[in-house]
C-alpha positions in Angstrom: 171.3 117.2 140.0 173.3 116.3 137.1 172.1 116.5 133.3 172.9 112.8 132.7 170.6 111.9 136.4 167.9 114.4 135.5 167.9 112.7 131.8 167.8 109.5 133.3 164.6 110.7 135.2 162.9 112.5 132.4 163.2 109.1 130.3 161.7 107.0 133.1 158.9 109.5 133.1 157.8 108.9 129.7 158.4 105.1 129.9 155.9 105.2 132.9 153.4 107.7 130.9 153.8 105.6 128.0 152.7 102.6 129.4 149.3 101.5 130.2 149.6 99.0 132.6 153.0 100.6 134.6 155.8 99.0 135.7 157.0 96.9 138.4 160.2 98.2 140.2 161.7 94.5 138.9 160.6 95.7 135.4 161.9 99.1 135.8 165.7 97.8 137.2 165.8 95.6 133.5 165.3 98.9 131.4 167.2 101.0 133.4 169.7 98.4 134.5 170.0 100.0 137.7 169.6 98.4 141.5 166.2 98.2 143.3 167.2 101.1 145.6 168.2 103.3 143.0 165.0 103.0 140.9 163.2 103.7 144.5 165.4 106.8 144.1 164.7 107.7 141.1 161.0 107.9 142.4 161.0 109.7 144.9 163.0 111.9 142.4 160.3 111.9 140.0 158.1 113.4 143.3 160.3 115.4 143.7 160.4 117.6 140.5 156.3 117.6 140.9 155.9 114.6 139.1 153.5 112.3 141.3 154.1 108.4 140.0 151.1 106.5 141.3 151.2 102.9 141.9 148.2 100.0 141.6 147.8 96.8 141.3 146.2 94.9 138.6 144.4 92.2 138.5 146.4 88.5 138.1 149.9 90.2 140.0 150.2 89.5 143.6 148.2 91.2 146.1 151.7 92.7 147.4 152.9 93.9 143.9 152.7 97.6 142.7 152.8 99.1 139.1 153.9 102.3 138.3 152.3 104.8 136.1 152.5 108.4 135.2 150.0 111.5 134.4 150.1 114.6 133.1 153.9 114.8 131.6 154.0 118.5 130.4 153.3 118.2 126.6 156.9 119.6 125.6 158.7 116.6 127.5 156.6 114.3 125.1 157.3 116.9 121.4 159.6 114.5 119.2 162.4 115.5 118.0 163.7 116.1 114.0 165.7 113.0 114.1 163.5 110.9 116.0 160.4 112.1 113.2 162.3 111.3 111.0 163.4 108.0 112.3 159.5 107.1 112.5 158.0 108.8 109.2 160.7 106.0 107.5 159.7 103.6 109.4 155.7 104.5 108.5 157.0 103.2 105.3 157.7 100.5 105.2 154.9 99.5 107.0 151.8 97.4 104.7 148.1 98.7 105.9 147.8 97.6 109.8 146.7 98.6 113.4 149.9 99.4 113.9 150.5 102.0 110.7 147.2 103.4 111.4 148.5 104.3 115.2 151.7 105.8 113.9 149.8 107.6 111.4 147.6 109.0 114.5 151.0 110.0 116.8 152.5 111.3 114.4 149.4 113.7 113.0 149.6 115.3 116.4 152.8 115.9 116.6 154.7 119.4 115.1 155.6 118.3 111.3 159.4 118.7 110.4 160.9 121.9 108.3 160.6 122.1 105.1 163.8 121.6 104.7 164.3 118.7 106.6 161.6 117.3 105.2 163.1 117.2 101.8 166.1 115.7 103.0 163.4 113.1 104.8 161.9 112.1 101.5 165.2 112.0 100.1 166.4 109.5 102.7 163.2 107.7 101.7 163.9 107.0 98.0 167.3 106.0 98.7 165.9 102.9 101.6 164.4 99.7 100.9 163.1 97.4 103.8 163.3 93.8 102.1 160.2 92.1 103.9 161.3 89.1 105.6 160.4 88.0 108.8 163.0 86.7 111.6 166.4 87.5 113.6 167.9 90.6 112.5 171.4 92.6 113.3 171.2 95.7 115.6 172.4 98.9 113.4 174.8 100.9 114.5 173.3 104.6 115.4 176.7 106.6 114.9 177.4 104.9 111.3 173.3 105.4 110.3 174.0 108.8 111.4 177.3 109.2 109.0 175.6 106.5 106.0 172.5 109.7 106.1 174.4 112.5 105.9 176.6 110.4 102.8 173.4 109.8 101.0 172.0 113.0 101.3 174.8 114.6 100.2 175.9 112.7 97.2 179.1 112.9 99.4 181.5 109.4 99.0 182.7 107.4 101.7 185.7 106.2 103.1 184.8 102.3 105.5 187.2 100.2 106.7 185.3 97.0 105.5 186.1 93.2 106.3 184.9 91.3 103.5 182.6 88.3 105.6 185.7 85.6 103.7 188.7 87.5 104.9 190.3 87.5 108.1 191.2 91.6 108.3 189.8 94.4 107.6 190.6 97.3 104.6 190.0 100.7 103.5 187.6 101.9 100.4 185.6 104.7 98.9 182.7 104.4 97.3 180.1 106.0 96.1 176.8 105.0 98.8 173.7 104.6 97.0 171.2 103.4 98.8 170.5 100.9 102.2 168.5 97.8 101.9 167.2 96.2 104.8 166.7 92.7 105.9 168.2 90.2 108.4 171.2 92.6 108.1 171.0 95.9 106.9 173.6 96.6 103.4 175.0 99.5 102.0 174.3 99.2 98.2 177.4 101.3 96.6 179.7 101.6 93.5 183.9 102.2 93.2 185.0 102.5 89.6 183.2 101.2 87.1 181.5 98.7 89.1 177.8 98.0 89.3 176.3 98.2 92.6 177.2 95.7 95.0 175.9 95.1 98.5 178.1 95.9 101.7 176.9 94.4 105.4 176.5 97.3 107.7 177.3 95.0 110.5 180.8 94.4 109.0 181.8 98.2 107.9 184.2 98.7 111.4 184.5 102.3 110.6 183.3 105.0 108.4 183.9 108.9 107.5 182.8 111.3 105.2 184.8 111.5 102.0 184.8 115.4 101.5 184.4 114.1 97.5 181.3 114.3 95.5 179.9 112.2 92.8 176.5 112.3 90.7 174.2 109.2 89.6 173.2 108.5 86.6 170.2 109.9 85.7 168.6 106.8 84.4 169.8 104.7 87.5 166.6 104.4 90.6 167.7 103.0 93.3 163.9 101.0 94.4 163.6 100.2 91.3 167.6 98.4 91.2 166.0 96.6 94.6 163.2 95.7 93.0 165.1 93.5 90.2 165.7 91.1 93.1 163.8 89.0 95.3 165.8 89.6 97.9 169.4 91.5 98.8 171.6 90.0 95.8 172.1 91.0 92.6 174.2 89.2 89.9 172.4 86.2 88.8 170.6 86.4 85.9 166.9 87.4 85.9 164.2 84.5 85.7 161.0 84.8 84.6 159.5 82.2 87.3 155.9 80.1 87.3 155.3 79.2 91.0 151.9 77.3 91.7 151.2 76.7 95.3 148.8 73.7 95.5 144.8 74.4 97.0 145.8 73.9 101.0 148.6 76.8 100.6 146.9 79.1 98.2 144.5 81.4 100.4 147.4 82.3 102.4 149.6 82.9 99.2 147.4 84.7 98.0 147.8 86.8 100.3 151.7 87.9 100.7 153.4 89.9 97.8 156.4 87.9 96.9 157.7 90.6 94.7 156.9 93.3 93.0 156.8 92.2 89.6 154.1 89.4 90.7 150.8 88.5 88.7 148.3 85.3 90.1 145.6 83.1 88.7 143.7 81.3 90.5 142.7 77.6 88.7 139.2 75.7 89.3 141.5 73.1 91.3 141.6 75.7 94.0 145.8 75.5 93.3 147.3 79.6 92.4 149.6 80.4 90.1 152.0 83.0 91.2 154.3 84.9 88.3 157.4 87.0 89.6 160.3 87.7 87.2 163.2 88.7 89.3 166.8 88.0 90.2 167.7 86.1 93.7 167.7 83.0 92.9 168.9 81.6 96.3 166.4 83.9 98.4 163.9 82.5 96.2 164.9 79.3 97.4 164.9 79.4 100.4 161.3 81.3 101.1 159.8 78.3 99.4 161.8 76.0 102.2 159.1 77.8 104.6 157.3 75.7 106.3 154.1 77.2 105.0 155.2 76.2 101.6 157.2 72.9 101.4 155.6 70.5 100.1 152.7 72.4 98.6 154.5 74.7 95.7 155.8 73.0 92.8 158.5 75.1 90.8 156.4 75.2 87.0 159.2 77.6 85.1 161.8 77.6 84.4 163.9 74.5 84.5 167.2 76.4 85.8 164.9 77.5 89.0 164.3 73.4 89.3 167.7 72.2 88.6 169.4 75.4 91.5 166.6 73.9 94.4 168.1 70.3 93.3 171.4 71.7 94.5 170.4 73.3 97.3 168.7 70.3 99.0 172.2 68.4 97.9 173.6 70.6 99.8 171.4 70.7 102.8 171.6 67.2 103.4 175.7 67.7 104.6 174.1 68.9 107.8 173.0 65.2 108.5 176.2 63.6 106.9 178.3 64.6 109.7 180.9 65.7 107.3 184.5 66.4 108.1 185.5 69.6 108.1 
């Protein structure tokens, strides 16, 4: 049996053991992107390897539908690779207290820890990543690109990248000093070049990237996560505002459970409303949040006047979506 086919069998075996109710043949066809005959051959192949998949039906399924599961895989086949554990540890760092977080802690606690030098590298990556907590569509991140970025971030190595700015017709090469990565609806590389302050580059617009072989050092007083927390979202460069929001009673309980920004303070009023104060850049993304269905009609911008005017300008621009403008 060839290496690739064996790897595919082992991948299927892990999935069959990881799922509590098992998979139907149709589901395995979808997951493996193989035909029914190929999936059936793979199940026979697992049996020939001494891994005996079992079939059963569950309540609610058609009586002729079978679900396949597997138990008893050797523990060596379930051990996380260092890169897999590293990815899970970094994901764990982004989670709020939840059942998902507790479950992931237990999974990691049962696995062999990273070696000392890998753990140090991992901590460095965690310190240079920030996740902007937005729910919604997210772009897929290229694993090869992320591997190059991780090496550059850990080694403080300059990066040559072919980047196509959103408004430009073609990509151009540029050399940057990578400082960190932000994850939101899109992934962003935060980097500087020349004497410029750090700016963001969308990861999906980086067409090629390679290590430059030259190295740099950051300013001792500059901290990536502090920089990320200056803005409500991803973007920096506009004025830092002291914002006062007032949520009406109907939305106050829900708003009180949310951290809109690390700088925020809250105060409950006697009438049941909630005052949230925060200091940040990223006005446009804050306005996007205030237009969320949970808040629209139930939140008032008390301060500052500049944000009120920007909000009104944004609403004026939105009207164009229903005015059938000529393109």
